[in-house]
N, C-alpha and C positions, 0 to 999 in steps of 0.2 A: 863576512861582510854582507852576503846575501841574506843571512838570517836577520841581521840588524835592520836592513832595509825593509824586509818583510814585516818585522815587528813594528817598525815605525809606521808602515802603511796601514797595518791593522789598527794601531792607536789612532791615527788620523781619521780612518774610516769610522771608528766608534765615536770619536769626537764630533764628526760632521753629522752623524745620524742621531746624536743625543737630542732628546726632546726637552727643551728648557721652558716651554710654556705650559701653563695649566689654567683651567677655567673654574670658576665657582659662582654660586649665587648666594643669597643670604642664607640659604638652607644648607650650604656646605660645598665641598669640592666635587666637581663633576668628573666622571671617568672619560677617557678619550672616546669620541664618537658617541657619547651618551645621547639619548633622546629624552627631551623634557617636554611637558605639556603646559600650555598657558591658555586659560579660558577667559572669555570676556563677552561683552554685549555685542550684538550684531548691528547696532544702530548705525544709521547712515553717517553720523558724525563722530562715531566712536573710534578711538585708537587704542589698540592693545599693545602694551609694551613688554619687551623682554630685556631685563637688565642682567649683564654679565660682568664679573670681575676677572681681570686678566693678570696673571702673575708671571713674572720673569724669574724663574728659579735658578738661572745661570749666574755665573760669576762676573759677567760683563753686561754693560748696558746694551739695550736692544731697541731698534726702531721697528715697531710692529705695524703691519698692515692687516686688513681684514677683507675677506672675499665672501660675497653673498651668492649662494646657489639656490635657485628656486626648484626644489625637488618635486613638489606637487602643489599647484596653486589653484584655489577655487576661483572660477571665472567671476569677473566683476569686482574682485578685491584689488587692493593696492598695498605695496609694502616698500619700506625704505629703511635706512639705518643711519645711526650717528656713530662716528668714531673720531672723537675730537671735534670734528665738524659734522653737521648734518647734511646728508646728500639726497639728491633727487632719486625717485624710484628707478630711474634708468641707469644709475651707477651701481655696478656690481663689485668693483674693487676700489677700496678707498684710495684716492689719489695721494693723500698725505699720511705718512706714518705717525703713530703716537709713540714718543720715546718712553720706555719703561726702564728705570734703573735696575741694576742687579739686585736680586733678592727683594724686589718691591712689587706691590700689587696696585694696578690701576683700578680704582673703585667706581669711577663715574663717567669714563669717556664713551662707553658703548651702550647703545640701546638698539634693539631691533623693533621697528615700529610697523604694526600691521593694521590696516584700515579695512574692515569688513564691508563697508559701504552697503549695509542692509542685507548682505549675503550670510546665510547660516551654513556652517559646515567646517571642514578642516583644511588647513594649508600647512605644508611642511617646508621649512627653509633651513638650509645648512649654512652655518657661519664658521669660516675657517680663519684662524688667526695665525700669522706666520712672520718670521724674521725677514725683514726687507733684504738682508744680505745673504740669507740662506732659507729658501722657501721650503726646504725639507724639514726645517725646525718649525713644526706647526702643531696646532691642536684644533679640533673641530667639535661642534655640537649640533645636533639636529633639534630644531624647535618646531613643535606642532602647535600652531595657533588654532584654537577652537572658538568659534563664535556661535552664540545661541540666539534663537529667535527672541526678539524683544521689541516693544514699541519704541518708536523714535521719540525722544524727549522734545516736546514742543519748545521748551525753554532754549535748547541748543539751537533750534532753527531760527529763533528770534534774536539771539545774541551771539556775536562773534568777537573774539579778541585774538590779537597776534602780537608777537614780540620781535623786534629787530634792533640791532643785529643779534643774531643767535647762532653761535656763542657770543657772549658779551664780555668785554674786558673792563670798561670803566662805567659806561652808561648804557641803558637799554630803553628803547621807546616802546610803549604799549599803545596800540590803537584799538578802540572799542566801538562797536556798532550795535545799535539796538533799535529794532523796529518800533518799540514802545517809546523810544526817545527818553528813557529815564536813566538817571545815574546809577552806577553800581559801585561795588567795592572790589578793588584789585587786591587779591591775597596771594602772597608768595610764601611757599613752604620749603624748608630744607628737605633733603632726601630722607631724613629721619622723621619728617612730619612736623617739625617745629616751625611755627609761624615766625617769619623773619621780616615781613613787610606787609603793611595794610594801608590803603589810601583810597579815597573816593576817586572814581574815574568817570568822565563824562563822554557821551557819544560824540564821535568825530572830533575829539580834542585830545591829541596824543599826550600821553603822560610820560615824562622822562624820569627814570629812576637811576640814581647813583648806586652802583653795585661795587664800588671800590672797597667798601668795608665788608663785603660778603667774602667768605672763604671760597676758594676755587672749588668747583664741583657742580653737582646736579641739583636743580631746584624744580619745583612745580608751581604753576600759577593758574588761577581761575578768577572769574568774576562772580560775585554774589549779589543777587538782586531779590529783594523780598524773601530772604531766607533760603533761596535756592542758589545752587552753584552750577555753572555750566561745565562742560567737559574740561577735565584737568589736562593741562598741556605742560610741556617740558621746556626748561630754560637751563642753559649751560653757562657757567661763569668761569672764565679763564683769566689768569693774571700772568 
């Protein structure tokens, strides 16, 4: 009897300790605690993005949370993350989990967003994904964001665009401001780089876009004026 109880305890312990989550990028699967490097411009209005795919390798559905740990942060910079929803820089653990079905991969819910704000150098941020019901079932990656010295694009300082709500479910409003008071073209691209929407947008005149026909996932948007594009920003569509 004691042997049976001991055997069941060992099996339960192994099951509890099993790691069902894994991470990957477009370049392939990441090892646990791997360190990856992402480089970008250090412009005042630049955002450097880290995109991760999260896989539930288990046999049961899982509600997954993510924790941000600032390992080493360059002074004057700012960072935030999106996990289903996009959160303020002051949020370190996602309030709401993202459900991932058994043996499925979430391809678009996460991004780590790093804003150099004109600072050149390195910052390291650790992202830990874990099962809401069992925090020991987790996987982490260390991301080193590197920003290089570059001049600030004057076009970015003259034009700003924002989207709300973001994530969007049925419609999204785009607001555009331009010191030159000229129209631009709003361009929306899929995560694969395919153009899915283009329309003229006027300063201080919100443009409402119906996204019900868009597949759920990650998109990018920007405004083009006189052949130039401002900084690319992220839009998440959820149905």
